[in-house]
N, CA, C and O atoms as a printed pandas DataFrame, in Angstrom:
     atom_number atom_name residue_name chain_id  residue_number  x_coord  y_coord  z_coord
0              1         N          MET        A               1   -3.014   11.161    8.254
1              2        CA          MET        A               1   -3.543    9.863    7.868
2              3         C          MET        A               1   -5.011    9.733    8.270
3              4         O          MET        A               1   -5.835    9.185    7.538
4              5         N          LYS        A               2   -5.307   10.259    9.464
5              6        CA          LYS        A               2   -6.681   10.174    9.957
6              7         C          LYS        A               2   -7.635   10.976    9.064
7              8         O          LYS        A               2   -8.756   10.547    8.792
8              9         N          ASN        A               3   -7.170   12.152    8.613
9             10        CA          ASN        A               3   -7.999   12.985    7.732
10            11         C          ASN        A               3   -8.254   12.303    6.400
11            12         O          ASN        A               3   -9.341   12.414    5.833
12            13         N          LYS        A               4   -7.234   11.586    5.897
13            14        CA          LYS        A               4   -7.402   10.862    4.642
14            15         C          LYS        A               4   -8.472    9.788    4.779
15            16         O          LYS        A               4   -9.316    9.623    3.899
16            17         N          ILE        A               5   -8.429    9.059    5.890
17            18        CA          ILE        A               5   -9.423    8.001    6.128
18            19         C          ILE        A               5  -10.815    8.608    6.232
19            20         O          ILE        A               5  -11.775    8.074    5.676
20            21         N          LYS        A               6  -10.923    9.729    6.948
21            22        CA          LYS        A               6  -12.228   10.394    7.067
22            23         C          LYS        A               6  -12.737   10.851    5.705
23            24         O          LYS        A               6  -13.922   10.723    5.397
24            25         N          ARG        A               7  -11.819   11.389    4.888
25            26        CA          ARG        A               7  -12.224   11.861    3.562
26            27         C          ARG        A               7  -12.723   10.709    2.702
27            28         O          ARG        A               7  -13.742   10.831    2.022
28            29         N          TYR        A               8  -11.992    9.572    2.733
29            30        CA          TYR        A               8  -12.431    8.412    1.955
30            31         C          TYR        A               8  -13.738    7.845    2.493
31            32         O          TYR        A               8  -14.582    7.388    1.723
32            33         N          ALA        A               9  -13.905    7.873    3.803
33            34        CA          ALA        A               9  -15.166    7.393    4.387
34            35         C          ALA        A               9  -16.325    8.283    3.942
35            36         O          ALA        A               9  -17.408    7.789    3.627
36            37         N          ARG        A              10  -16.091    9.605    3.918
37            38        CA          ARG        A              10  -17.148   10.514    3.448
38            39         C          ARG        A              10  -17.483   10.274    1.986
39            40         O          ARG        A              10  -18.649   10.297    1.591
40            41         N          LEU        A              11  -16.432   10.039    1.175
41            42        CA          LEU        A              11  -16.672    9.752   -0.242
42            43         C          LEU        A              11  -17.461    8.460   -0.414
43            44         O          LEU        A              11  -18.390    8.398   -1.220
44            45         N          LEU        A              12  -17.089    7.422    0.347
45            46        CA          LEU        A              12  -17.828    6.156    0.261
46            47         C          LEU        A              12  -19.277    6.344    0.681
47            48         O          LEU        A              12  -20.184    5.782    0.066
48            49         N          TRP        A              13  -19.497    7.138    1.731
49            50        CA          TRP        A              13  -20.872    7.352    2.186
50            51         C          TRP        A              13  -21.658    8.169    1.158
51            52         O          TRP        A              13  -22.843    7.926    0.933
52            53         N          LYS        A              14  -20.989    9.130    0.545
53            54        CA          LYS        A              14  -21.662    9.956   -0.456
54            55         C          LYS        A              14  -22.076    9.130   -1.665
55            56         O          LYS        A              14  -23.165    9.313   -2.209
56            57         N          TYR        A              15  -21.199    8.216   -2.085
57            58        CA          TYR        A              15  -21.480    7.390   -3.255
58            59         C          TYR        A              15  -21.861    5.970   -2.853
59            60         O          TYR        A              15  -21.507    5.013   -3.542
60            61         N          LYS        A              16  -22.584    5.827   -1.736
61            62        CA          LYS        A              16  -22.898    4.496   -1.204
62            63         C          LYS        A              16  -23.723    3.664   -2.174
63            64         O          LYS        A              16  -23.529    2.451   -2.253
64            65         N          TRP        A              17  -24.640    4.284   -2.917
65            66        CA          TRP        A              17  -25.480    3.502   -3.832
66            67         C          TRP        A              17  -24.668    2.988   -5.012
67            68         O          TRP        A              17  -24.914    1.888   -5.506
68            69         N          ILE        A              18  -23.715    3.767   -5.456
69            70        CA          ILE        A              18  -22.863    3.317   -6.557
70            71         C          ILE        A              18  -21.959    2.181   -6.083
71            72         O          ILE        A              18  -21.759    1.197   -6.796
72            73         N          VAL        A              19  -21.414    2.327   -4.869
73            74        CA          VAL        A              19  -20.571    1.265   -4.310
74            75         C          VAL        A              19  -21.386   -0.005   -4.122
75            76         O          VAL        A              19  -20.913   -1.098   -4.431
76            77         N          LEU        A              20  -22.606    0.132   -3.619
77            78        CA          LEU        A              20  -23.485   -1.029   -3.434
78            79         C          LEU        A              20  -23.818   -1.680   -4.775
79            80         O          LEU        A              20  -23.839   -2.906   -4.887
80            81         N          TYR        A              21  -24.074   -0.864   -5.781
81            82        CA          TYR        A              21  -24.391   -1.391   -7.111
82            83         C          TYR        A              21  -23.221   -2.190   -7.678
83            84         O          TYR        A              21  -23.407   -3.304   -8.169
84            85         N          VAL        A              22  -22.027   -1.628   -7.613
85            86        CA          VAL        A              22  -20.847   -2.318   -8.154
86            87         C          VAL        A              22  -20.562   -3.584   -7.355
87            88         O          VAL        A              22  -20.194   -4.606   -7.934
88            89         N          THR        A              23  -20.727   -3.533   -6.036
89            90        CA          THR        A              23  -20.505   -4.719   -5.203
90            91         C          THR        A              23  -21.491   -5.820   -5.556
91            92         O          THR        A              23  -21.102   -6.979   -5.697
92            93         N          CYS        A              24  -22.762   -5.469   -5.698
93            94        CA          CYS        A              24  -23.771   -6.469   -6.081
94            95         C          CYS        A              24  -23.465   -7.039   -7.460
95            96         O          CYS        A              24  -23.614   -8.240   -7.687
96            97         N          LEU        A              25  -23.044   -6.191   -8.368
97            98        CA          LEU        A              25  -22.700   -6.654   -9.710
98            99         C          LEU        A              25  -21.543   -7.650   -9.667
99           100         O          LEU        A              25  -21.555   -8.654  -10.379
100          101         N          ILE        A              26  -20.556   -7.371   -8.840
101          102        CA          ILE        A              26  -19.416   -8.289   -8.712
102          103         C          ILE        A              26  -19.857   -9.606   -8.092
103          104         O          ILE        A              26  -19.446  -10.670   -8.557
104          105         N          PHE        A              27  -20.695   -9.559   -7.043
105          106        CA          PHE        A              27  -21.151  -10.795   -6.405
106          107         C          PHE        A              27  -22.007  -11.630   -7.345
107          108         O          PHE        A              27  -21.882  -12.854   -7.388
108          109         N          VAL        A              28  -22.879  -10.962   -8.100
109          110        CA          VAL        A              28  -23.731  -11.706   -9.037
110          111         C          VAL        A              28  -22.877  -12.342  -10.123
111          112         O          VAL        A              28  -23.102  -13.489  -10.509
112          113         N          THR        A              29  -21.912  -11.602  -10.604
113          114        CA          THR        A              29  -21.051  -12.130  -11.664
114          115         C          THR        A              29  -20.151  -13.242  -11.139
115          116         O          THR        A              29  -19.971  -14.264  -11.801
116          117         N          ALA        A              30  -19.592  -13.045   -9.958
117          118        CA          ALA        A              30  -18.702  -14.066   -9.395
118          119         C          ALA        A              30  -19.484  -15.320   -9.030
119          120         O          ALA        A              30  -18.941  -16.425   -9.051
120          121         N          GLY        A              31  -20.751  -15.150   -8.697
121          122        CA          GLY        A              31  -21.562  -16.306   -8.326
122          123         C          GLY        A              31  -22.270  -16.947   -9.495
123          124         O          GLY        A              31  -23.081  -17.851   -9.295
124          125         N          SER        A              32  -21.989  -16.508  -10.720
125          126        CA          SER        A              32  -22.650  -17.111  -11.882
126          127         C          SER        A              32  -22.177  -18.545  -12.063
127          128         O          SER        A              32  -21.072  -18.898  -11.651
128          129         N          LYS        A              33  -23.009  -19.362  -12.675
129          130        CA          LYS        A              33  -22.738  -20.799  -12.745
130          131         C          LYS        A              33  -21.864  -21.186  -13.920
131          132         O          LYS        A              33  -21.483  -22.351  -14.034
132          133         N          GLU        A              34  -21.536  -20.255  -14.793
133          134        CA          GLU        A              34  -20.670  -20.585  -15.921
134          135         C          GLU        A              34  -19.232  -20.645  -15.422
135          136         O          GLU        A              34  -18.512  -19.649  -15.491
136          137         N          SER        A              35  -18.819  -21.768  -14.934
137          138        CA          SER        A              35  -17.491  -21.889  -14.333
138          139         C          SER        A              35  -16.392  -21.944  -15.387
139          140         O          SER        A              35  -15.218  -21.756  -15.067
140          141         N          ASP        A              36  -16.765  -22.203  -16.654
141          142        CA          ASP        A              36  -15.729  -22.267  -17.685
142          143         C          ASP        A              36  -15.317  -20.882  -18.168
143          144         O          ASP        A              36  -14.319  -20.744  -18.876
144          145         N          PHE        A              37  -16.085  -19.844  -17.786
145          146        CA          PHE        A              37  -15.718  -18.478  -18.160
146          147         C          PHE        A              37  -14.854  -17.863  -17.073
147          148         O          PHE        A              37  -14.965  -18.205  -15.896
148          149         N          SER        A              38  -14.012  -16.970  -17.485
149          150        CA          SER        A              38  -13.278  -16.200  -16.481
150          151         C          SER        A              38  -14.223  -15.134  -15.916
151          152         O          SER        A              38  -15.372  -15.007  -16.341
152          153         N          PHE        A              39  -13.714  -14.388  -14.963
153          154        CA          PHE        A              39  -14.565  -13.410  -14.282
154          155         C          PHE        A              39  -15.118  -12.367  -15.245
155          156         O          PHE        A              39  -16.321  -12.105  -15.242
156          157         N          PHE        A              40  -14.263  -11.771  -16.066
157          158        CA          PHE        A              40  -14.714  -10.699  -16.946
158          159         C          PHE        A              40  -15.532  -11.230  -18.113
159          160         O          PHE        A              40  -16.445  -10.551  -18.581
160          161         N          GLU        A              41  -15.220  -12.442  -18.597
161          162        CA          GLU        A              41  -16.049  -13.026  -19.655
162          163         C          GLU        A              41  -17.436  -13.330  -19.116
163          164         O          GLU        A              41  -18.434  -13.144  -19.813
164          165         N          GLY        A              42  -17.497  -13.797  -17.875
165          166        CA          GLY        A              42  -18.797  -14.035  -17.242
166          167         C          GLY        A              42  -19.561  -12.751  -17.031
167          168         O          GLY        A              42  -20.789  -12.720  -17.112
168          169         N          LEU        A              43  -18.818  -11.685  -16.757
169          170        CA          LEU        A              43  -19.454  -10.387  -16.542
170          171         C          LEU        A              43  -20.164   -9.906  -17.799
171          172         O          LEU        A              43  -21.271   -9.373  -17.726
172          173         N          PHE        A              44  -19.528  -10.094  -18.953
173          174        CA          PHE        A              44  -20.109   -9.596  -20.198
174          175         C          PHE        A              44  -20.849  -10.678  -20.975
175          176         O          PHE        A              44  -21.312  -10.429  -22.088
176          177         N          TYR        A              45  -20.965  -11.869  -20.409
177          178        CA          TYR        A              45  -21.642  -12.963  -21.109
178          179         C          TYR        A              45  -23.148  -12.758  -21.116
179          180         O          TYR        A              45  -23.796  -12.909  -22.152
180          181         N          ASP        A              46  -23.689  -12.422  -19.987
181          182        CA          ASP        A              46  -25.138  -12.293  -19.849
182          183         C          ASP        A              46  -25.573  -10.895  -20.283
183          184         O          ASP        A              46  -24.987   -9.899  -19.859
184          185         N          GLY        A              47  -26.593  -10.824  -21.124
185          186        CA          GLY        A              47  -27.078   -9.533  -21.624
186          187         C          GLY        A              47  -27.654   -8.659  -20.539
187          188         O          GLY        A              47  -27.559   -7.434  -20.607
188          189         N          ILE        A              48  -28.257   -9.280  -19.529
189          190        CA          ILE        A              48  -28.847   -8.505  -18.434
190          191         C          ILE        A              48  -27.749   -7.795  -17.653
191          192         O          ILE        A              48  -27.883   -6.628  -17.286
192          193         N          LEU        A              49  -26.667   -8.518  -17.406
193          194        CA          LEU        A              49  -25.572   -7.899  -16.655
194          195         C          LEU        A              49  -24.929   -6.764  -17.442
195          196         O          LEU        A              49  -24.525   -5.749  -16.875
196          197         N          VAL        A              50  -24.841   -6.949  -18.752
197          198        CA          VAL        A              50  -24.290   -5.874  -19.582
198          199         C          VAL        A              50  -25.195   -4.649  -19.501
199          200         O          VAL        A              50  -24.718   -3.524  -19.356
200          201         N          GLY        A              51  -26.503   -4.875  -19.596
201          202        CA          GLY        A              51  -27.455   -3.762  -19.479
202          203         C          GLY        A              51  -27.346   -3.066  -18.133
203          204         O          GLY        A              51  -27.345   -1.837  -18.057
204          205         N          LEU        A              52  -27.253   -3.862  -17.067
205          206        CA          LEU        A              52  -27.103   -3.271  -15.736
206          207         C          LEU        A              52  -25.796   -2.489  -15.617
207          208         O          LEU        A              52  -25.755   -1.394  -15.056
208          209         N          PHE        A              53  -24.746   -3.072  -16.153
209          210        CA          PHE        A              53  -23.441   -2.417  -16.068
210          211         C          PHE        A              53  -23.439   -1.094  -16.827
211          212         O          PHE        A              53  -23.007   -0.069  -16.300
212          213         N          VAL        A              54  -23.923   -1.122  -18.060
213          214        CA          VAL        A              54  -23.949    0.101  -18.874
214          215         C          VAL        A              54  -24.897    1.130  -18.262
215          216         O          VAL        A              54  -24.574    2.316  -18.190
216          217         N          GLY        A              55  -26.072    0.666  -17.822
217          218        CA          GLY        A              55  -27.023    1.584  -17.186
218          219         C          GLY        A              55  -26.450    2.211  -15.928
219          220         O          GLY        A              55  -26.618    3.406  -15.685
220          221         N          GLY        A              56  -25.775    1.402  -15.137
221          222        CA          GLY        A              56  -25.159    1.927  -13.916
222          223         C          GLY        A              56  -24.067    2.933  -14.203
223          224         O          GLY        A              56  -23.933    3.937  -13.503
224          225         N          MET        A              57  -23.290    2.660  -15.232
225          226        CA          MET        A              57  -22.230    3.609  -15.576
226          227         C          MET        A              57  -22.816    4.933  -16.072
227          228         O          MET        A              57  -22.301    6.005  -15.757
228          229         N          TRP        A              58  -23.910    4.846  -16.861
229          230        CA          TRP        A              58  -24.566    6.077  -17.317
230          231         C          TRP        A              58  -25.133    6.850  -16.128
231          232         O          TRP        A              58  -25.032    8.076  -16.071
232          233         N          LEU        A              59  -25.729    6.126  -15.179
233          234        CA          LEU        A              59  -26.246    6.797  -13.985
234          235         C          LEU        A              59  -25.120    7.462  -13.199
235          236         O          LEU        A              59  -25.275    8.569  -12.684
236          237         N          LEU        A              60  -23.993    6.774  -13.116
237          238        CA          LEU        A              60  -22.842    7.353  -12.424
238          239         C          LEU        A              60  -22.370    8.629  -13.117
239          240         O          LEU        A              60  -22.113    9.640  -12.463
240          241         N          VAL        A              61  -22.260    8.577  -14.430
241          242        CA          VAL        A              61  -21.819    9.757  -15.189
242          243         C          VAL        A              61  -22.808   10.909  -15.015
243          244         O          VAL        A              61  -22.405   12.049  -14.786
244          245         N          LEU        A              62  -24.106   10.607  -15.124
245          246        CA          LEU        A              62  -25.114   11.662  -14.964
246          247         C          LEU        A              62  -25.097   12.235  -13.554
247          248         O          LEU        A              62  -25.206   13.446  -13.362
248          249         N          TYR        A              63  -24.958   11.346  -12.566
249          250        CA          TYR        A              63  -24.931   11.800  -11.175
250          251         C          TYR        A              63  -23.754   12.737  -10.932
251          252         O          TYR        A              63  -23.904   13.798  -10.327
252          253         N          ILE        A              64  -22.589   12.333  -11.408
253          254        CA          ILE        A              64  -21.401   13.171  -11.217
254          255         C          ILE        A              64  -21.547   14.488  -11.977
255          256         O          ILE        A              64  -21.178   15.547  -11.470
256          257         N          ARG        A              65  -22.087   14.415  -13.192
257          258        CA          ARG        A              65  -22.242   15.635  -13.991
258          259         C          ARG        A              65  -23.200   16.615  -13.320
259          260         O          ARG        A              65  -22.903   17.805  -13.214
260          261         N          PHE        A              66  -24.361   16.110  -12.864
261          262        CA          PHE        A              66  -25.326   17.008  -12.236
262          263         C          PHE        A              66  -24.838   17.494  -10.879
263          264         O          PHE        A              66  -25.145   18.615  -10.474
264          265         N          THR        A              67  -24.078   16.659  -10.173
265          266        CA          THR        A              67  -23.512   17.107   -8.901
266          267         C          THR        A              67  -22.540   18.252   -9.134
267          268         O          THR        A              67  -22.559   19.248   -8.411
268          269         N          ILE        A              68  -21.689   18.109  -10.147
269          270        CA          ILE        A              68  -20.717   19.165  -10.440
270          271         C          ILE        A              68  -21.428   20.435  -10.899
271          272         O          ILE        A              68  -21.072   21.532  -10.468
272          273         N          SER        A              69  -22.434   20.297  -11.774
273          274        CA          SER        A              69  -23.136   21.497  -12.243
274          275         C          SER        A              69  -23.914   22.149  -11.103
275          276         O          SER        A              69  -23.998   23.375  -11.028
276          277         N          TYR        A              70  -24.493   21.315  -10.200
277          278        CA          TYR        A              70  -25.206   21.868   -9.046
278          279         C          TYR        A              70  -24.238   22.636   -8.150
279          280         O          TYR        A              70  -24.557   23.724   -7.671
280          281         N          CYS        A              71  -23.047   22.059   -7.924
281          282        CA          CYS        A              71  -22.049   22.743   -7.093
282          283         C          CYS        A              71  -21.624   24.058   -7.737
283          284         O          CYS        A              71  -21.462   25.067   -7.052
284          285         N          LYS        A              72  -21.443   24.041   -9.065
285          286        CA          LYS        A              72  -21.075   25.284   -9.751
286          287         C          LYS        A              72  -22.180   26.321   -9.605
287          288         O          LYS        A              72  -21.909   27.497   -9.364
288          289         N          ASP        A              73  -23.444   25.875   -9.754
289          290        CA          ASP        A              73  -24.556   26.808   -9.607
290          291         C          ASP        A              73  -24.603   27.380   -8.199
291          292         O          ASP        A              73  -24.829   28.576   -8.018
292          293         N          VAL        A              74  -24.389   26.529   -7.202
293          294        CA          VAL        A              74  -24.413   27.000   -5.819
294          295         C          VAL        A              74  -23.275   27.979   -5.570
295          296         O          VAL        A              74  -23.459   28.998   -4.903
296          297         N          ILE        A              75  -22.096   27.667   -6.109
297          298        CA          ILE        A              75  -20.956   28.576   -5.938
298          299         C          ILE        A              75  -21.239   29.912   -6.617
299          300         O          ILE        A              75  -20.968   30.969   -6.048
300          301         N          ASP        A              76  -21.791   29.867   -7.851
301          302        CA          ASP        A              76  -22.127   31.113   -8.550
302          303         C          ASP        A              76  -23.188   31.892   -7.792
303          304         O          ASP        A              76  -23.114   33.117   -7.686
304          305         N          LEU        A              77  -24.191   31.166   -7.257
305          306        CA          LEU        A              77  -25.248   31.824   -6.500
306          307         C          LEU        A              77  -24.680   32.471   -5.245
307          308         O          LEU        A              77  -25.032   33.603   -4.912
308          309         N          ASN        A              78  -23.799   31.754   -4.547
309          310        CA          ASN        A              78  -23.187   32.330   -3.346
310          311         C          ASN        A              78  -22.361   33.562   -3.692
311          312         O          ASN        A              78  -22.379   34.556   -2.967
312          313         N          LYS        A              79  -21.635   33.487   -4.810
313          314        CA          LYS        A              79  -20.843   34.641   -5.233
314          315         C          LYS        A              79  -21.763   35.824   -5.544
315          316         O          LYS        A              79  -21.486   36.959   -5.156
316          317         N          TYR        A              80  -22.871   35.537   -6.257
317          318        CA          TYR        A              80  -23.828   36.593   -6.579
318          319         C          TYR        A              80  -24.431   37.176   -5.304
319          320         O          TYR        A              80  -24.545   38.393   -5.159
320          321         N          LEU        A              81  -24.818   36.286   -4.374
321          322        CA          LEU        A              81  -25.417   36.768   -3.130
322          323         C          LEU        A              81  -24.414   37.571   -2.312
323          324         O          LEU        A              81  -24.773   38.575   -1.696
324          325         N          ASP        A              82  -23.152   37.129   -2.305
325          326        CA          ASP        A              82  -22.140   37.901   -1.584
326          327         C          ASP        A              82  -21.980   39.285   -2.194
327          328         O          ASP        A              82  -21.889   40.280   -1.475
328          329         N          GLU        A              83  -21.947   39.346   -3.532
329          330        CA          GLU        A              83  -21.826   40.648   -4.192
330          331         C          GLU        A              83  -23.060   41.501   -3.927
331          332         O          GLU        A              83  -22.953   42.700   -3.670
332          333         N          ALA        A              84  -24.245   40.867   -3.993
333          334        CA          ALA        A              84  -25.479   41.609   -3.748
334          335         C          ALA        A              84  -25.529   42.087   -2.299
335          336         O          ALA        A              84  -25.949   43.212   -2.025
336          337         N          THR        A              85  -25.102   41.237   -1.381
337          338        CA          THR        A              85  -25.085   41.628    0.022
338          339         C          THR        A              85  -24.107   42.780    0.235
339          340         O          THR        A              85  -24.396   43.735    0.957
340          341         N          PHE        A              86  -22.953   42.673   -0.404
341          342        CA          PHE        A              86  -21.972   43.755   -0.280
342          343         C          PHE        A              86  -22.533   45.049   -0.849
343          344         O          PHE        A              86  -22.386   46.114   -0.249
344          345         N          GLU        A              87  -23.190   44.953   -2.035
345          346        CA          GLU        A              87  -23.771   46.150   -2.658
346          347         C          GLU        A              87  -24.844   46.751   -1.766
347          348         O          GLU        A              87  -24.855   47.959   -1.530
348          349         N          SER        A              88  -25.755   45.906   -1.264
349          350        CA          SER        A              88  -26.841   46.440   -0.446
350          351         C          SER        A              88  -26.294   47.009    0.861
351          352         O          SER        A              88  -26.792   48.022    1.351
352          353         N          ARG        A              89  -25.276   46.367    1.427
353          354        CA          ARG        A              89  -24.667   46.883    2.648
354          355         C          ARG        A              89  -24.023   48.244    2.371
355          356         O          ARG        A              89  -24.139   49.173    3.170
356          357         N          TYR        A              90  -23.356   48.343    1.246
357          358        CA          TYR        A              90  -22.722   49.607    0.864
358          359         C          TYR        A              90  -23.783   50.686    0.652
359          360         O          TYR        A              90  -23.627   51.819    1.108
360          361         N          GLN        A              91  -24.870   50.324   -0.048
361          362        CA          GLN        A              91  -25.944   51.295   -0.292
362          363         C          GLN        A              91  -26.587   51.740    1.018
363          364         O          GLN        A              91  -26.893   52.920    1.193
364          365         N          ARG        A              92  -26.793   50.802    1.935
365          366        CA          ARG        A              92  -27.371   51.166    3.237
366          367         C          ARG        A              92  -26.453   52.117    3.998
367          368         O          ARG        A              92  -26.915   53.064    4.633
368          369         N          GLU        A              93  -25.153   51.858    3.930
369          370        CA          GLU        A              93  -24.194   52.725    4.620
370          371         C          GLU        A              93  -24.196   54.126    4.007
371          372         O          GLU        A              93  -24.157   55.120    4.731
372          373         N          VAL        A              94  -24.241   54.206    2.681
373          374        CA          VAL        A              94  -24.285   55.509    2.006
374          375         C          VAL        A              94  -25.564   56.249    2.394
375          376         O          VAL        A              94  -25.535   57.442    2.694
376          377         N          GLU        A              95  -26.681   55.529    2.384
377          378        CA          GLU        A              95  -27.964   56.144    2.743
378          379         C          GLU        A              95  -27.952   56.618    4.197
379          380         O          GLU        A              95  -28.458   57.700    4.493
380          381         N          ARG        A              96  -27.392   55.840    5.092
381          382        CA          ARG        A              96  -27.323   56.210    6.507
382          383         C          ARG        A              96  -26.481   57.478    6.689
383          384         O          ARG        A              96  -26.854   58.376    7.444
384          385         N          ARG        A              97  -25.352   57.539    5.998
385          386        CA          ARG        A              97  -24.500   58.732    6.102
386          387         C          ARG        A              97  -25.188   59.960    5.520
387          388         O          ARG        A              97  -25.045   61.062    6.048
388          389         N          ARG        A              98  -25.940   59.772    4.426
389          390        CA          ARG        A              98  -26.654   60.898    3.818
390          391         C          ARG        A              98  -27.719   61.438    4.775
391          392         O          ARG        A              98  -27.850   62.649    4.950
392          393         N          ARG        A              99  -28.485   60.517    5.397
393          394        CA          ARG        A              99  -29.516   60.948    6.350
394          395         C          ARG        A              99  -28.897   61.664    7.553
395          396         O          ARG        A              99  -29.434   62.651    8.055
396          397         N          LYS        A             100  -27.755   61.141    7.998
397          398        CA          LYS        A             100  -27.071   61.764    9.128
398          399         C          LYS        A             100  -26.614   63.179    8.764
399          400         O          LYS        A             100  -26.732   64.105    9.567
400          401         N          ALA        A             101  -26.092   63.334    7.544
401          402        CA          ALA        A             101  -25.645   64.660    7.091
402          403         C          ALA        A             101  -26.836   65.608    6.954
403          404         O          ALA        A             101  -26.738   66.778    7.324
404          405         N          GLU        A             102  -27.968   65.112    6.423
405          406        CA          GLU        A             102  -29.169   65.962    6.304
406          407         C          GLU        A             102  -29.661   66.397    7.680
407          408         O          GLU        A             102  -30.046   67.550    7.873
408          409         N          LYS        A             103  -29.648   65.475    8.625
409          410        CA          LYS        A             103  -30.097   65.806    9.975
410          411         C          LYS        A             103  -29.184   66.865   10.594
411          412         O          LYS        A             103  -29.655   67.793   11.252
412          413         N          ARG        A             104  -27.881   66.718   10.377
413          414        CA          ARG        A             104  -26.919   67.697   10.872
414          415         C          ARG        A             104  -27.183   69.069   10.248
415          416         O          ARG        A             104  -27.122   70.088   10.936
416          417         N          MET        A             105  -27.477   69.095    8.939
417          418        CA          MET        A             105  -27.751   70.373    8.260
418          419         C          MET        A             105  -29.032   71.007    8.794
419          420         O          MET        A             105  -29.077   72.221    8.994
420          421         N          ARG        A             106  -30.077   70.206    9.029
421          422        CA          ARG        A             106  -31.322   70.753    9.588
422          423         C          ARG        A             106  -31.083   71.359   10.969
423          424         O          ARG        A             106  -31.605   72.427   11.291
424          425         N          LEU        A             107  -30.282   70.657   11.783
425          426        CA          LEU        A             107  -29.978   71.190   13.112
426          427         C          LEU        A             107  -29.202   72.501   13.019
427          428         O          LEU        A             107  -29.457   73.434   13.780
428          429         N          LYS        A             108  -28.252   72.569   12.080
429          430        CA          LYS        A             108  -27.495   73.812   11.899
430          431         C          LYS        A             108  -28.413   74.957   11.482
431          432         O          LYS        A             108  -28.271   76.078   11.971
432          433         N          LYS        A             109  -29.364   74.674   10.571
433          434        CA          LYS        A             109  -30.305   75.711   10.128
434          435         C          LYS        A             109  -31.173   76.180   11.281
435          436         O          LYS        A             109  -31.424   77.376   11.429
436          437         N          LYS        A             110  -31.638   75.233   12.107
437          438        CA          LYS        A             110  -32.461   75.616   13.260
438          439         C          LYS        A             110  -31.667   76.481   14.227
439          440         O          LYS        A             110  -32.182   77.462   14.763
440          441         N          ILE        A             111  -30.415   76.110   14.444
441          442        CA          ILE        A             111  -29.567   76.900   15.347
442          443         C          ILE        A             111  -29.360   78.306   14.783
443          444         O          ILE        A             111  -29.398   79.284   15.531
444          445         N          GLN        A             112  -29.139   78.415   13.456
445          446        CA          GLN        A             112  -28.966   79.734   12.827
446          447         C          GLN        A             112  -30.239   80.559   12.945
447          448         O          GLN        A             112  -30.184   81.755   13.227
448          449         N          MET        A             113  -31.411   79.905   12.723
449          450        CA          MET        A             113  -32.678   80.638   12.838
450          451         C          MET        A             113  -32.873   81.150   14.256
451          452         O          MET        A             113  -33.310   82.283   14.456
452          453         N          LEU        A             114  -32.552   80.320   15.239
453          454        CA          LEU        A             114  -32.701   80.758   16.631
454          455         C          LEU        A             114  -31.726   81.894   16.963
455          456         O          LEU        A             114  -32.075   82.821   17.693
456          457         N          GLN        A             115  -30.512   81.818   16.427
457          458        CA          GLN        A             115  -29.537   82.882   16.680
458          459         C          GLN        A             115  -29.958   84.184   16.005
459          460         O          GLN        A             115  -29.729   85.264   16.551
460          461         N          ASN        A             116  -30.577   84.094   14.813
461          462        CA          ASN        A             116  -31.033   85.297   14.112
462          463         C          ASN        A             116  -32.177   85.966   14.857
463          464         O          ASN        A             116  -32.298   87.190   14.809
464          465         N          ARG        A             117  -33.007   85.215   15.533
465          466        CA          ARG        A             117  -34.130   85.793   16.278
466          467         C          ARG        A             117  -33.648   86.559   17.504
467          468         O          ARG        A             117  -34.278   87.522   17.939
468          469         N          LEU        A             118  -32.524   86.115   18.049
469          470        CA          LEU        A             118  -32.028   86.801   19.250
470          471         C          LEU        A             118  -31.342   88.039   18.851
471          472         O          LEU        A             118  -30.846   88.773   19.706
């Protein structure tokens, strides 16, 4: 239960501007002076509020879309970097083993040359 509350708190903090926007929109609409309208009729009665509502929803959609695409790009980049790191690590290991083998062969040749001189 505690983890759920923390998760919702993180979500609220992440989308704090959207929550603030919707809250302000509700307060402005609820505080409108047209008392003969119901809440939702008052919400869509004023053209400014409709513009704010539609604009806010478009901003929300764009924000979520770009957040998701950014996360996908970051995940793809991390996957690419992990593969590149693995490849470079593998190449370094192969190169290290090759140099070690060459050094061993040079030492063997030197030992053979010294033995041939004796």
